[in-house]
C-alpha positions in Angstrom: 41.9 -21.0 -11.9 40.2 -19.4 -8.9 36.7 -19.0 -7.7 33.8 -21.3 -8.3 33.6 -25.0 -7.6 33.8 -28.3 -9.8 29.8 -27.7 -10.9 30.5 -24.5 -12.1 32.8 -25.1 -14.8 31.2 -28.2 -15.6 28.1 -25.7 -15.8 30.1 -23.5 -17.5 30.7 -26.5 -20.6 27.4 -26.1 -23.5 26.0 -29.6 -24.0 28.4 -31.1 -23.4 29.5 -35.1 -24.0 31.3 -37.2 -21.5 34.3 -37.4 -23.7 34.6 -34.0 -23.8 34.1 -33.2 -19.8 37.1 -35.3 -19.5 39.3 -33.5 -21.7 38.1 -30.3 -20.0 38.9 -32.1 -16.5 42.0 -33.6 -17.6 43.3 -30.0 -18.9 42.2 -28.7 -15.4 44.1 -31.3 -13.0 47.3 -31.0 -15.5 47.6 -27.1 -14.8 49.1 -25.7 -11.5 48.1 -24.8 -8.5 48.3 -22.0 -6.3 47.1 -20.7 -2.8 44.7 -22.6 -1.1 41.5 -22.3 -2.9 43.0 -23.7 -6.0 44.3 -26.6 -4.3 41.2 -27.4 -2.7 39.3 -26.9 -6.7 41.8 -29.1 -7.6 41.0 -31.9 -5.8 37.3 -31.8 -6.4 38.3 -31.7 -10.0 40.4 -35.1 -9.4 37.6 -36.9 -8.0 35.4 -35.2 -10.6 37.5 -36.7 -13.5 37.7 -40.2 -11.4 34.1 -40.6 -11.2 33.2 -40.1 -14.5 36.1 -42.0 -15.8 34.6 -45.0 -13.1 31.6 -44.7 -14.5 33.4 -44.8 -18.3 34.6 -47.8 -17.3 37.7 -46.4 -18.2 40.0 -48.1 -16.4 43.5 -47.0 -17.8 42.7 -43.4 -17.8 42.0 -44.1 -14.5 44.9 -45.7 -13.8 47.4 -43.1 -15.5 45.5 -40.2 -13.9 46.4 -41.4 -10.7 50.2 -42.0 -11.7 50.0 -38.3 -13.0 48.2 -37.0 -9.6 51.2 -37.9 -7.5 53.0 -35.0 -7.4 50.0 -32.9 -6.8 49.9 -34.9 -4.3 53.1 -33.8 -1.9 52.0 -30.7 -1.9 48.7 -32.0 0.6 48.7 -33.1 4.2 49.4 -36.9 4.3 46.2 -37.5 5.5 44.3 -35.9 2.6 46.5 -37.4 0.2 46.5 -40.4 1.7 42.5 -40.4 1.7 42.4 -38.6 -2.2 44.5 -42.0 -3.7 42.3 -45.1 -1.2 39.0 -42.8 -3.1 40.8 -42.9 -6.6 41.9 -46.4 -6.2 38.8 -47.9 -4.8 37.0 -46.2 -8.2 39.0 -48.1 -10.0 38.4 -51.2 -8.0 34.8 -51.0 -8.7 35.1 -50.9 -11.8 32.9 -54.3 -13.6 34.8 -56.8 -15.8 38.3 -55.8 -15.4 40.4 -58.0 -15.1 42.1 -59.3 -11.5 45.7 -58.6 -12.1 45.0 -55.3 -13.6 43.5 -54.0 -10.1 46.0 -56.0 -8.2 48.8 -54.2 -10.1 46.8 -51.2 -9.7 47.1 -51.2 -5.5 51.2 -52.8 -5.6 51.9 -49.7 -8.1 49.8 -47.7 -5.2 52.3 -49.5 -2.6 55.4 -49.1 -4.2 54.8 -45.0 -4.4 53.6 -44.7 -0.7 56.7 -46.8 0.3 59.3 -44.4 -1.7 56.9 -41.4 -0.1 57.7 -43.0 3.3 53.3 -42.3 4.0 53.6 -45.8 6.1 49.7 -44.9 7.3 48.5 -45.0 3.2 51.2 -48.1 2.8 49.3 -49.9 5.3 46.2 -49.5 4.2 46.4 -49.6 0.4 48.3 -53.0 2.0 45.1 -53.7 3.8 42.9 -53.4 0.8 45.5 -55.8 -1.3 44.8 -58.1 1.2 41.0 -57.9 0.7 41.1 -57.8 -3.1 42.5 -61.4 -2.7 40.1 -62.4 -1.0 37.3 -61.3 -3.5 39.4 -62.8 -5.8 39.8 -65.7 -3.9 43.8 -65.9 -4.0 43.8 -67.0 -0.6 47.3 -68.0 -0.5 47.9 -64.8 -1.6 46.1 -62.8 1.1 47.6 -65.3 3.7 51.1 -64.1 4.0 50.6 -60.1 3.8 47.9 -60.1 6.1 50.3 -62.6 8.6 53.3 -59.4 8.1 50.6 -56.4 8.4 49.2 -57.7 11.5 52.6 -58.8 13.7 53.2 -54.3 12.3 49.7 -52.6 12.9 50.3 -54.6 16.1 53.4 -52.6 17.1 52.2 -49.1 16.5 48.4 -49.6 17.6 46.7 -49.3 14.3 43.8 -50.6 15.9 41.4 -50.1 13.0 43.2 -51.7 9.9 44.0 -54.2 12.3 40.9 -55.6 12.9 40.4 -55.0 9.3 42.9 -57.4 8.1 42.4 -59.8 11.0 39.4 -60.1 9.6 40.1 -60.9 6.3 42.7 -63.3 7.6 39.5 -65.0 9.0 37.8 -64.9 5.8 40.6 -66.5 3.7 41.4 -69.3 6.7 38.0 -70.5 6.2 37.9 -70.3 2.7 41.5 -72.6 2.9 38.8 -75.4 5.2 41.0 -73.6 7.9 38.5 -73.1 11.0 40.5 -73.6 13.7 42.8 -70.4 12.4 39.6 -68.6 11.1 38.3 -68.9 14.6 40.8 -67.2 15.6 41.4 -64.9 13.2 37.9 -63.3 14.3 38.7 -63.6 17.6 41.6 -61.2 17.0 39.7 -59.3 15.1 36.6 -58.9 17.8 39.2 -57.7 20.4 40.4 -55.6 18.6 37.3 -54.1 17.5 36.3 -53.9 21.6 38.6 -51.4 21.8 37.5 -48.8 19.2 34.4 -47.1 17.4 33.3 -49.9 14.8 30.8 -48.7 12.3 28.0 -49.8 11.8 29.0 -52.1 8.6 32.1 -52.8 9.8 30.7 -54.5 13.1 27.8 -56.7 10.6 31.2 -57.6 8.8 32.5 -59.3 12.1 29.2 -60.5 12.7 28.4 -62.0 10.0 31.9 -63.6 9.7 30.8 -64.8 13.0 27.7 -66.3 12.2 29.5 -68.8 9.8 31.7 -69.6 11.3 29.8 -70.8 14.1 27.8 -72.4 11.6 30.2 -74.3 9.8 33.0 -75.2 12.4 30.5 -75.7 15.3 27.0 -76.5 14.0 25.0 -74.4 15.6 22.7 -73.0 13.9 20.9 -70.9 16.4 23.8 -68.8 17.3 24.6 -68.5 14.0 21.1 -67.8 13.2 22.0 -64.8 16.0 25.3 -63.0 14.2 23.0 -63.4 10.2 20.3 -61.2 12.1 22.4 -59.1 13.5 24.5 -58.4 10.2 21.0 -58.4 8.1 19.5 -55.5 10.3 23.4 -53.4 10.0 23.7 -53.9 6.3 20.1 -53.1 5.8 20.2 -49.6 7.7 23.7 -49.3 6.1 21.7 -49.6 2.5 24.4 -52.6 1.2 21.7 -54.5 -0.1 23.9 -57.3 -1.7 25.4 -57.8 2.2 21.8 -57.7 3.7 20.3 -60.1 1.0 23.8 -63.0 1.7 22.7 -62.1 5.5 19.2 -62.7 4.8 19.7 -66.1 2.6 22.4 -67.8 5.7 19.6 -67.0 8.0 16.6 -68.5 6.5 19.4 -71.5 5.2 20.0 -71.5 9.2 16.7 -72.4 9.8 16.3 -75.1 7.6 19.3 -76.5 8.8 17.4 -76.5 12.8 14.6 -78.2 10.7 12.2 -75.6 11.3 11.9 -74.4 7.6 8.1 -73.4 8.5 9.7 -70.2 10.3 11.0 -69.4 6.8 8.0 -68.3 5.1 7.1 -66.0 8.5 10.8 -64.1 8.0 9.9 -63.9 4.4 6.4 -62.5 5.3 8.2 -59.7 7.5 8.2 -56.1 6.7 12.2 -56.1 6.7 12.3 -59.3 4.2 10.2 -57.9 1.8 11.7 -55.0 0.1 14.6 -58.0 -1.2 11.9 -60.1 -2.6 12.6 -61.5 -5.6 14.3 -65.1 -7.0 16.9 -65.5 -4.7 14.4 -65.6 -1.8 11.5 -67.6 -3.7 14.5 -70.7 -4.0 14.8 -70.7 -0.6 11.6 -70.9 -0.2 11.7 -73.4 -2.2 14.7 -74.9 -0.5 11.8 -75.0 2.8 8.8 -76.2 1.0 11.5 -79.6 0.1 13.1 -80.2 3.7 9.5 -79.5 5.2 8.3 -82.5 2.9 11.2 -84.5 3.2 11.4 -84.7 -0.3 14.8 -84.7 -2.2 13.4 -84.5 -5.8 11.6 -81.5 -4.1 15.1 -80.2 -3.6 16.7 -81.5 -7.0 13.8 -79.5 -8.4 14.8 -76.5 -6.7 17.8 -76.4 -7.8 17.2 -77.3 -11.0 14.5 -74.4 -11.5 16.7 -71.8 -9.3 20.3 -72.9 -10.3 21.7 -69.5 -10.1 20.3 -68.4 -6.7 21.0 -71.6 -5.2 24.5 -73.5 -7.1 25.7 -70.8 -7.5 25.1 -68.0 -4.3 24.1 -70.6 -1.8 26.2 -73.9 -2.6 29.5 -72.7 -1.1 27.5 -71.9 2.5 26.3 -75.7 2.5 29.6 -76.8 1.3 31.2 -77.0 5.2 27.0 -77.6 6.4 
């Protein structure tokens, strides 16, 4: 099965629906590959199938496919195999609405396979992803011991990129458990590590966002926090991370309220960069700023009543440490 591309194969299937395409790709993925051209094509087919299964939210089928591709992975170089595994695992984790335990088990299974195959770099990257997953699932007490062990190991092998990611996640876990001192120490470690390597804008934004949160929550230094949130906002916007951009912008607005500068909220919202994020989230922050300007508890309660999702759910966690 050589020559052509995955898209060539797709176009050769007349008017096929997704399930037929999935079956076709499953047969291709299960077939043997010989030679560099076949191996490259099979890599593409695996990712094509993974993307379609993820889009159709077929979590169990995607998990099975990850398991079935493991013999093929042994024929790849370690770097290629690691990337393929990480990409497939990420596809599965990004499927909305699936149980957290299912996600955790998937990552653990992949970690076990990497351990059995002595693929240490893959194991470490997957363990780093598991720490982040635990944080995403609010399982902070599970994130911390794994992060601590991984940080010790990574410091010995000088893998600064993964080390920085784990230190950042450790900081988030400590913060959410209310240990602000340890959260600040972990973030200092992450920023020190980051200074020694190239850091992608999106990753730098994550560091800045966490720094802003800690300056606001721990030191009540809302002026410095605002600066960090602004840096994060711009970087996330450039990286097209709209959800995180909006989160950073809302933190910026909240800082202005806490600095007793509610008038500046409207000025920020009128800015060119902020206009693209207009919607109920920002209108909710405008209402909070208006209530703060008037010193009106009634208006503040009215804002929470009118924007329950935007304020009570999305902003409450930000306010509780302030």
